[in-house]
PANU-915332 format. One line per 3 residues: number of its first residue (from 1); their letters; for each residue x, y, z of C-alpha. Coordinates in Angstrom, 3 decimals. Layout:
<sites>
NUM = A = X/Y/Z ~ ...
</sites>
This chain:
<sites>
1 = MIP = 0.000/0.000/0.000 ~ 1.111/3.578/-0.739 ~ 0.267/5.759/2.307
4 = VQG = -1.203/9.043/1.092 ~ 0.934/12.038/1.983 ~ -0.250/15.541/2.816
7 = YAG = -3.504/14.865/4.661 ~ -2.409/13.589/8.085 ~ -4.913/14.607/10.768
10 = RKV = -7.428/15.880/8.179 ~ -10.742/14.640/6.798 ~ -10.836/13.533/3.164
13 = AVL = -14.076/12.618/1.402 ~ -14.115/9.589/-0.932 ~ -16.863/9.211/-3.544
16 = GLG = -17.297/5.716/-4.983 ~ -16.488/2.497/-3.162 ~ -15.344/0.182/-5.930
19 = RSG = -11.796/-1.145/-6.203 ~ -10.111/2.267/-6.392 ~ -12.343/3.876/-3.752
22 = RAT = -11.740/1.174/-1.161 ~ -7.988/1.230/-1.830 ~ -7.999/5.023/-1.556
25 = AAA = -9.711/4.914/1.836 ~ -7.179/2.403/3.142 ~ -4.245/4.451/1.829
28 = LIA = -5.621/7.609/3.425 ~ -5.858/5.855/6.781 ~ -2.285/4.592/6.359
31 = GGA = -1.205/8.187/5.807 ~ -2.935/9.439/8.940 ~ -6.049/10.931/7.326
34 = TPL = -9.682/10.240/8.176 ~ -11.656/9.151/5.090 ~ -15.359/9.967/4.921
37 = VWD = -16.759/7.588/2.319 ~ -19.946/7.519/0.256 ~ -21.456/5.493/-2.572
40 = DSA = -24.934/5.637/-4.071 ~ -25.147/1.871/-3.634 ~ -26.457/0.772/-0.231
43 = VAR = -24.691/-2.575/-0.654 ~ -21.333/-0.831/-1.187 ~ -21.928/1.397/1.847
46 = EAA = -22.802/-1.575/4.061 ~ -19.646/-3.429/3.006 ~ -17.512/-0.351/3.712
49 = EAD = -19.151/0.188/7.095 ~ -18.505/-3.453/7.979 ~ -14.827/-2.784/7.287
52 = GLD = -14.847/0.060/9.810 ~ -14.980/2.995/7.389 ~ -16.873/6.163/8.312
55 = ICD = -19.947/6.544/6.093 ~ -20.806/10.163/5.388 ~ -23.734/11.159/3.167
58 = LTK = -21.939/13.547/0.847 ~ -25.234/14.534/-0.783 ~ -26.405/16.399/2.337
61 = AGA = -25.931/20.107/2.949 ~ -22.805/20.904/4.956 ~ -21.162/17.557/4.143
64 = FED = -17.936/19.278/3.107 ~ -17.408/21.294/6.266 ~ -13.802/20.796/7.454
67 = VAA = -13.091/18.437/4.523 ~ -9.654/18.895/2.930 ~ -10.333/17.184/-0.410
70 = LIV = -12.755/15.006/-2.358 ~ -11.319/11.913/-4.051 ~ -13.488/10.585/-6.890
73 = SPG = -13.543/7.122/-8.428 ~ -12.866/7.146/-12.200 ~ -16.295/5.938/-13.308
76 = IPH = -18.100/8.975/-11.833 ~ -18.645/11.899/-14.269 ~ -17.175/15.156/-13.029
79 = LYP = -17.884/17.428/-15.992 ~ -19.735/15.808/-18.919 ~ -22.421/14.863/-19.667
82 = APN = -23.145/16.557/-16.306 ~ -21.187/16.902/-13.058 ~ -22.131/14.480/-10.328
85 = PVI = -24.045/16.486/-7.656 ~ -21.493/15.588/-4.982 ~ -18.662/16.938/-7.112
88 = AAA = -20.637/20.107/-7.823 ~ -21.157/20.524/-4.069 ~ -17.404/20.180/-3.490
91 = WDA = -16.771/22.912/-6.063 ~ -19.253/25.194/-4.314 ~ -17.503/24.544/-1.000
94 = DVP = -14.063/25.250/-2.541 ~ -12.928/21.720/-1.746 ~ -10.222/20.437/-4.143
97 = VDN = -11.320/17.439/-6.231 ~ -8.771/14.770/-7.154 ~ -8.558/11.038/-7.832
100 = DIG = -6.355/8.141/-6.757 ~ -3.916/8.764/-9.629 ~ -3.253/12.275/-8.364
103 = LFF = -2.770/10.946/-4.831 ~ -0.343/8.317/-6.098 ~ 1.920/10.790/-7.863
106 = RSF = 2.051/13.073/-4.815 ~ 2.704/10.161/-2.425 ~ 4.878/7.583/-4.232
109 = ATD = 8.271/9.182/-3.527 ~ 9.376/9.049/0.118 ~ 12.411/9.932/2.235
112 = DWD = 13.449/6.259/2.043 ~ 14.514/6.882/-1.541 ~ 17.502/8.904/-0.283
115 = GFD = 19.141/5.607/0.609 ~ 18.506/3.917/-2.739 ~ 21.310/3.339/-5.235
118 = STP = 18.860/3.695/-8.132 ~ 15.767/5.903/-8.076 ~ 12.457/4.093/-8.739
121 = RVI = 10.758/5.005/-12.005 ~ 7.176/5.281/-13.233 ~ 6.095/4.474/-16.786
124 = AVT = 2.533/5.568/-17.597 ~ 0.703/4.323/-20.700 ~ -2.403/5.889/-22.237
127 = GSN = -4.207/5.854/-25.586 ~ -7.440/4.531/-27.068 ~ -6.389/1.000/-28.020
130 = GKS = -3.503/-1.206/-27.034 ~ -2.668/0.463/-23.735 ~ -3.399/-2.665/-21.660
133 = TTA = -1.265/-4.883/-23.877 ~ 1.505/-2.269/-24.037 ~ 1.560/-1.808/-20.252
136 = ALI = 1.515/-5.564/-19.616 ~ 4.211/-6.076/-22.242 ~ 6.497/-3.454/-20.668
139 = HHI = 6.018/-5.121/-17.286 ~ 6.739/-8.555/-18.789 ~ 9.916/-7.336/-20.517
142 = LIE = 11.184/-5.787/-17.285 ~ 10.542/-8.926/-15.231 ~ 12.088/-11.193/-17.871
145 = NGR = 15.203/-8.997/-17.843 ~ 15.592/-9.157/-14.086 ~ 14.175/-5.728/-13.276
148 = AAQ = 11.844/-5.389/-10.286 ~ 8.477/-4.057/-11.503 ~ 4.833/-3.664/-10.541
151 = LAG = 1.804/-3.292/-12.847 ~ -1.160/-1.174/-11.766 ~ -3.790/1.398/-12.709
154 = NIG = -6.497/0.502/-15.182 ~ -4.973/-2.991/-15.276 ~ -3.967/-5.160/-12.351
157 = RGV = -3.944/-3.524/-8.919 ~ -5.179/-0.100/-7.918 ~ -2.356/2.453/-7.874
160 = LDI = -2.550/2.993/-4.116 ~ -2.755/-0.735/-3.447 ~ 0.726/-1.533/-4.745
163 = DPA = 3.769/-2.012/-2.528 ~ 6.094/0.894/-1.679 ~ 8.939/1.065/-4.172
166 = HDG = 12.161/-0.878/-3.785 ~ 15.582/0.291/-4.916 ~ 15.518/0.653/-8.709
169 = EVV = 11.983/-0.691/-9.115 ~ 9.759/0.353/-12.036 ~ 6.004/0.877/-11.690
172 = VLE = 4.069/0.498/-14.944 ~ 0.666/2.205/-15.012 ~ -2.111/1.867/-17.558
175 = LSS = -4.169/5.075/-17.399 ~ -7.546/5.663/-19.013 ~ -8.927/9.049/-20.010
178 = YQT = -11.178/8.876/-16.939 ~ -8.051/8.697/-14.783 ~ -5.889/11.298/-16.522
181 = DLA = -8.720/13.816/-16.845 ~ -9.089/14.590/-13.133 ~ -5.684/13.837/-11.578
184 = RSL = -4.134/16.965/-10.057 ~ -0.639/15.491/-10.297 ~ 0.696/13.583/-13.334
187 = TPD = 4.483/13.230/-13.244 ~ 5.657/9.921/-14.757 ~ 9.287/9.471/-15.728
190 = VAV = 8.246/7.948/-19.066 ~ 4.860/8.582/-20.690 ~ 3.565/6.430/-23.564
193 = WTN = 0.872/7.408/-26.100 ~ -0.359/4.471/-28.203 ~ -2.982/5.977/-30.524
196 = LSP = -6.292/7.835/-30.582 ~ -9.691/6.887/-31.979 ~ -13.247/7.895/-30.965
199 = DHL = -14.318/6.470/-27.599 ~ -16.085/7.679/-24.441 ~ -17.260/10.734/-26.374
202 = DRH = -20.299/11.331/-24.143 ~ -18.040/11.452/-21.066 ~ -15.715/14.012/-22.693
205 = AGM = -18.242/16.000/-24.778 ~ -16.680/14.957/-28.072 ~ -13.334/14.107/-29.601
208 = GGY = -11.656/17.339/-28.531 ~ -12.430/16.737/-24.881 ~ -11.340/13.106/-25.152
211 = FAA = -8.006/14.138/-26.664 ~ -7.532/16.861/-24.065 ~ -8.083/14.383/-21.223
214 = KRR = -5.368/12.042/-22.488 ~ -2.983/14.852/-23.441 ~ -2.805/15.922/-19.783
217 = LFA = -0.392/13.038/-19.135 ~ 2.161/14.867/-21.277 ~ 1.314/18.445/-20.353
220 = EGG = 0.698/18.631/-16.599 ~ 4.162/17.762/-15.344 ~ 6.108/16.804/-18.415
223 = PDR = 7.752/13.350/-18.500 ~ 11.525/12.982/-18.813 ~ 10.950/10.790/-21.853
226 = AVI = 7.894/10.354/-24.076 ~ 7.032/7.483/-26.435 ~ 4.495/8.752/-28.943
229 = GVD = 2.509/6.825/-31.553 ~ 2.438/9.134/-34.580 ~ 0.062/7.304/-36.899
232 = EVE = -2.680/9.839/-36.098 ~ -2.505/13.603/-36.241 ~ -2.986/13.950/-32.482
235 = GRY = 0.171/11.939/-31.794 ~ 2.188/14.021/-34.222 ~ 0.875/17.146/-32.503
238 = IAN = 1.960/15.940/-29.053 ~ 5.383/14.858/-30.315 ~ 5.944/18.284/-31.862
241 = QLI = 4.825/20.037/-28.687 ~ 7.448/18.144/-26.673 ~ 10.543/18.386/-28.865
244 = EGA = 13.119/21.169/-28.842 ~ 14.559/20.263/-32.235 ~ 15.100/17.538/-34.838
247 = QDD = 17.659/15.609/-32.757 ~ 15.823/15.810/-29.423 ~ 15.882/12.200/-28.217
250 = RVI = 13.606/12.815/-25.266 ~ 10.761/11.929/-27.643 ~ 10.657/8.529/-29.347
253 = RVS = 8.251/8.361/-32.273 ~ 6.484/5.045/-32.857 ~ 4.603/3.790/-35.905
256 = SGQ = 3.067/0.648/-37.327 ~ 3.127/0.646/-41.109 ~ 5.333/3.601/-41.998
259 = KLA = 9.081/4.154/-41.964 ~ 10.024/7.089/-39.760 ~ 12.837/9.264/-41.045
262 = GQG = 14.833/12.068/-39.445 ~ 17.678/12.524/-36.985 ~ 15.636/11.809/-33.866
265 = WSV = 14.823/8.538/-32.087 ~ 12.176/6.315/-33.677 ~ 10.850/2.755/-33.499
268 = FAR = 8.565/1.457/-36.228 ~ 7.217/-1.798/-37.656 ~ 6.809/-2.517/-41.372
271 = KGF = 5.832/-5.862/-42.905 ~ 6.324/-7.562/-39.555 ~ 9.800/-6.198/-38.776
274 = LSE = 10.530/-3.813/-35.897 ~ 13.309/-1.293/-36.529 ~ 14.957/1.187/-34.156
277 = FRK = 16.674/4.268/-35.593 ~ 18.743/6.931/-33.805 ~ 20.377/9.882/-35.514
280 = GRQ = 19.568/8.437/-38.919 ~ 21.154/5.017/-38.232 ~ 19.491/1.689/-37.537
283 = VGS = 20.531/0.344/-34.138 ~ 18.063/-2.516/-33.622 ~ 15.765/-4.905/-35.491
286 = IDL = 13.338/-7.696/-34.504 ~ 11.285/-10.058/-36.681 ~ 7.812/-9.959/-35.099
289 = RDI = 6.035/-12.180/-37.623 ~ 6.266/-15.463/-35.730 ~ 5.571/-14.117/-32.225
292 = AGL = 2.265/-15.811/-31.382 ~ 1.363/-13.492/-28.513 ~ 1.520/-10.383/-30.715
295 = PGA = -0.502/-11.041/-33.900 ~ -1.307/-8.280/-36.380 ~ -0.161/-4.743/-37.106
298 = HNH = -1.894/-3.322/-34.021 ~ 0.104/-5.619/-31.751 ~ 3.252/-4.733/-33.659
301 = QNA = 2.544/-1.115/-32.721 ~ 2.187/-2.226/-29.087 ~ 5.511/-4.053/-29.364
304 = CAA = 7.196/-0.929/-30.756 ~ 5.871/1.220/-27.902 ~ 6.926/-1.297/-25.245
307 = YAA = 10.332/-1.748/-26.874 ~ 10.893/2.017/-26.932 ~ 9.835/2.474/-23.301
310 = CRT = 12.194/-0.259/-22.156 ~ 15.062/1.150/-24.234 ~ 14.723/4.420/-22.287
313 = LGL = 15.560/2.389/-19.170 ~ 18.727/0.993/-20.726 ~ 17.537/-2.496/-21.678
316 = GPK = 19.239/-4.011/-24.736 ~ 17.474/-5.109/-27.945 ~ 18.350/-8.795/-27.514
319 = GIE = 16.928/-8.957/-24.004 ~ 13.770/-7.201/-25.150 ~ 13.384/-9.560/-28.130
322 = AAL = 13.639/-12.639/-25.914 ~ 10.915/-11.247/-23.651 ~ 8.655/-10.416/-26.608
325 = RSF = 8.875/-14.035/-27.718 ~ 7.786/-15.329/-24.303 ~ 4.833/-12.938/-23.978
328 = GGL = 1.583/-14.901/-23.893 ~ -0.798/-12.010/-24.540 ~ -3.670/-10.785/-22.388
331 = PHR = -7.094/-12.346/-21.882 ~ -9.778/-10.951/-24.211 ~ -7.208/-9.258/-26.466
334 = SQI = -6.425/-11.340/-29.595 ~ -6.393/-14.330/-27.240 ~ -6.186/-17.703/-28.983
337 = VAT = -8.469/-19.898/-26.886 ~ -8.543/-23.089/-28.983 ~ -7.518/-24.716/-32.232
340 = HAG = -9.767/-27.580/-33.327 ~ -10.236/-29.390/-36.623 ~ -8.075/-26.823/-38.390
343 = VTY = -10.081/-23.866/-37.056 ~ -8.603/-21.263/-34.686 ~ -10.826/-19.520/-32.118
346 = VND = -9.769/-16.017/-31.044 ~ -11.260/-13.982/-28.197 ~ -10.883/-10.219/-28.732
349 = SKA = -13.817/-9.164/-26.562 ~ -11.868/-6.031/-25.579 ~ -12.440/-4.757/-29.148
352 = TNV = -15.305/-2.597/-27.919 ~ -15.064/0.125/-30.576 ~ -14.813/0.310/-34.345
355 = DSA = -11.109/1.115/-34.440 ~ -10.015/-1.777/-32.248 ~ -12.289/-4.218/-34.092
358 = SKA = -10.955/-3.091/-37.468 ~ -7.426/-3.781/-36.255 ~ -8.487/-7.295/-35.230
361 = LQA = -9.996/-7.863/-38.683 ~ -6.672/-6.888/-40.260 ~ -4.726/-9.312/-38.063
364 = FSK = -6.290/-12.503/-39.451 ~ -7.602/-13.994/-42.696 ~ -10.600/-16.232/-43.525
367 = IRW = -12.569/-14.841/-40.588 ~ -15.893/-16.082/-39.220 ~ -16.630/-12.889/-37.333
370 = ICG = -18.788/-12.724/-34.183 ~ -19.719/-9.098/-33.612 ~ -22.382/-6.826/-32.162
373 = GLQ = -23.514/-5.458/-28.827 ~ -24.298/-2.009/-27.528 ~ -23.214/0.198/-30.416
376 = KEG = -21.197/3.329/-29.725 ~ -21.458/6.733/-31.396 ~ -20.233/7.174/-34.957
379 = GLD = -21.709/4.122/-36.679 ~ -19.851/1.233/-38.280 ~ -18.597/2.784/-41.507
382 = GLL = -15.019/2.633/-40.242 ~ -15.194/-1.180/-40.334 ~ -16.214/-1.515/-43.967
385 = PHM = -12.765/-0.972/-45.569 ~ -11.311/-3.772/-43.424 ~ -13.828/-6.545/-44.061
388 = GSV = -12.111/-8.147/-47.034 ~ -10.940/-11.004/-44.833 ~ -14.425/-11.652/-43.393
391 = TKA = -16.140/-14.711/-44.846 ~ -19.303/-14.189/-42.785 ~ -20.466/-12.140/-39.787
394 = YVI = -22.540/-13.640/-36.984 ~ -24.221/-10.776/-35.151 ~ -25.173/-10.854/-31.465
397 = GRE = -26.730/-8.360/-29.071 ~ -29.918/-6.474/-28.478 ~ -29.366/-4.386/-31.613
400 = AES = -28.270/-7.320/-33.803 ~ -30.578/-6.633/-36.749 ~ -29.642/-2.938/-36.938
403 = FAR = -25.971/-3.821/-36.544 ~ -26.141/-6.389/-39.348 ~ -27.821/-3.951/-41.757
406 = QLT = -24.858/-1.594/-41.443 ~ -22.370/-4.256/-42.586 ~ -23.096/-3.582/-46.236
409 = GAE = -21.608/-5.987/-48.731 ~ -20.958/-8.723/-46.164 ~ -22.811/-11.961/-45.616
412 = TEV = -24.423/-11.745/-42.182 ~ -26.511/-13.916/-39.910 ~ -28.436/-12.500/-36.956
415 = CGA = -27.872/-14.819/-34.006 ~ -28.708/-12.712/-30.960 ~ -26.977/-14.825/-28.307
418 = MDE = -23.360/-15.943/-28.027 ~ -24.066/-19.677/-27.907 ~ -25.995/-19.536/-31.177
421 = AVA = -23.304/-17.421/-32.860 ~ -20.529/-19.827/-31.831 ~ -22.561/-22.845/-32.927
424 = RAM = -23.359/-21.334/-36.344 ~ -19.777/-20.160/-36.939 ~ -18.424/-23.534/-35.896
427 = ADA = -20.825/-25.374/-38.212 ~ -19.819/-23.187/-41.173 ~ -16.070/-23.056/-40.489
430 = QDG = -13.607/-24.831/-42.759 ~ -9.980/-25.804/-42.395 ~ -7.830/-22.660/-41.991
433 = DVV = -10.690/-20.415/-40.830 ~ -10.521/-18.167/-37.775 ~ -13.621/-17.738/-35.601
436 = LLA = -13.039/-14.274/-34.183 ~ -14.962/-12.510/-31.433 ~ -14.287/-8.793/-32.033
439 = PAA = -17.604/-7.119/-31.178 ~ -16.947/-3.476/-32.186 ~ -19.462/-2.600/-29.458
442 = ASF = -19.865/-2.411/-25.712 ~ -21.116/-5.447/-23.820 ~ -23.665/-3.936/-21.464
445 = DQY = -26.776/-4.966/-23.403 ~ -26.063/-8.622/-22.516 ~ -23.102/-8.722/-20.074
448 = DSF = -21.740/-6.880/-17.066 ~ -18.376/-6.348/-18.777 ~ -16.324/-7.227/-21.831
451 = EKR = -14.561/-9.804/-19.636 ~ -17.841/-11.623/-18.999 ~ -18.594/-11.569/-22.727
454 = GED = -15.176/-13.047/-23.513 ~ -15.578/-15.691/-20.843 ~ -18.929/-16.686/-22.353
457 = FIH = -17.304/-17.039/-25.781 ~ -14.571/-19.248/-24.292 ~ -17.179/-21.341/-22.443
460 = CVQ = -19.220/-21.831/-25.622 ~ -16.159/-22.781/-27.687 ~ -14.705/-25.171/-25.132
463 = GAI = -18.100/-26.746/-24.500 ~ -18.621/-27.381/-28.192 ~ -15.225/-28.952/-28.890
466 = S = -14.904/-31.014/-25.709
</sites>
């Protein structure tokens, strides 16, 4: 646990009692503060009270008297589409609003570090797609190369729930736009930007607000080193904002699909080969084509970003390559769950938007595609240019018929439920086909989470082939 610094002997309100909220309350207590906790859910409040936490109805008048700060869980809107009433009340009372990410960055460094031979480091990863795989891959590379590391944030443990740093340890954080948007302190040593595509637009009032939320990771404190995916205009903008000139190697540009020229530092993948260039010379190369845990151009971009981040810490190309080859991938992200009768079954339930699903479609050929769910803003037109490898689409979800009608030019079958879609795809599949779950939609019309949707796919596949 990371004891929160700066609030000893003071009251701190905590809104939201999920994983991050409970960890925040415990870390505040460890730092000598008194947390006053609240959640709209009576069940969550009862569980917190049973653990000895002080329940305080933050919706009542005067709730913020003598309160030093309000710490908000990431899922609670603080600005768009409308501020949560508790947050608005904190504003009116001139109470600073923060989240657990802000508390982490103000509390992670301690006086114990004065005795360390090597200062602990923080690598923070954000972006629309690939940030979980990139963060997990960085952590895996570090561990495989004998470096002490912890993985936290939007993946793994809550940021305040991790252990205090050891000498030379690296903490790898995956940060969502919900987390970067509100944090009052953002000071990683290395910040990684994977890419940007439309997502969470209602929460950020459009693409501009979404971009601004993620950009804060690079603008609030300024990392010592930045790894920037430049395949979209927003990444090129951030990279240009950070550099002081053409040879400024504090910024490493990353791309999947294009060769990056210039005198700076770059890492890119083309036709399955990763290349590292510095000052116009190639200094590293890795053949990614046969690495099973990183299929497709989108995972090659993740590999480039992770490679670049680890190079900033002094790791060598050969050690990084060996770790890439032993990476098994993450659940629900291009996860091969079975191969049976010449057919491969891939779970990419995390492909919850059009951009991530289109990348999955480009990673495989001869696809029996299971898609559909709670459709996000913007429609499905972005998928159409990437459906050449789709033999047939099997559409699930509450909006299955509407979803199927938008897949113009493709053979579709409305299935509704996962078990029917798997059964129909399996019956149609031929040797060499890939049955791919890449929904291009949220899961909440049928499941509590994308994880539950992926687990259902795995259950249906394994049940059918056993």
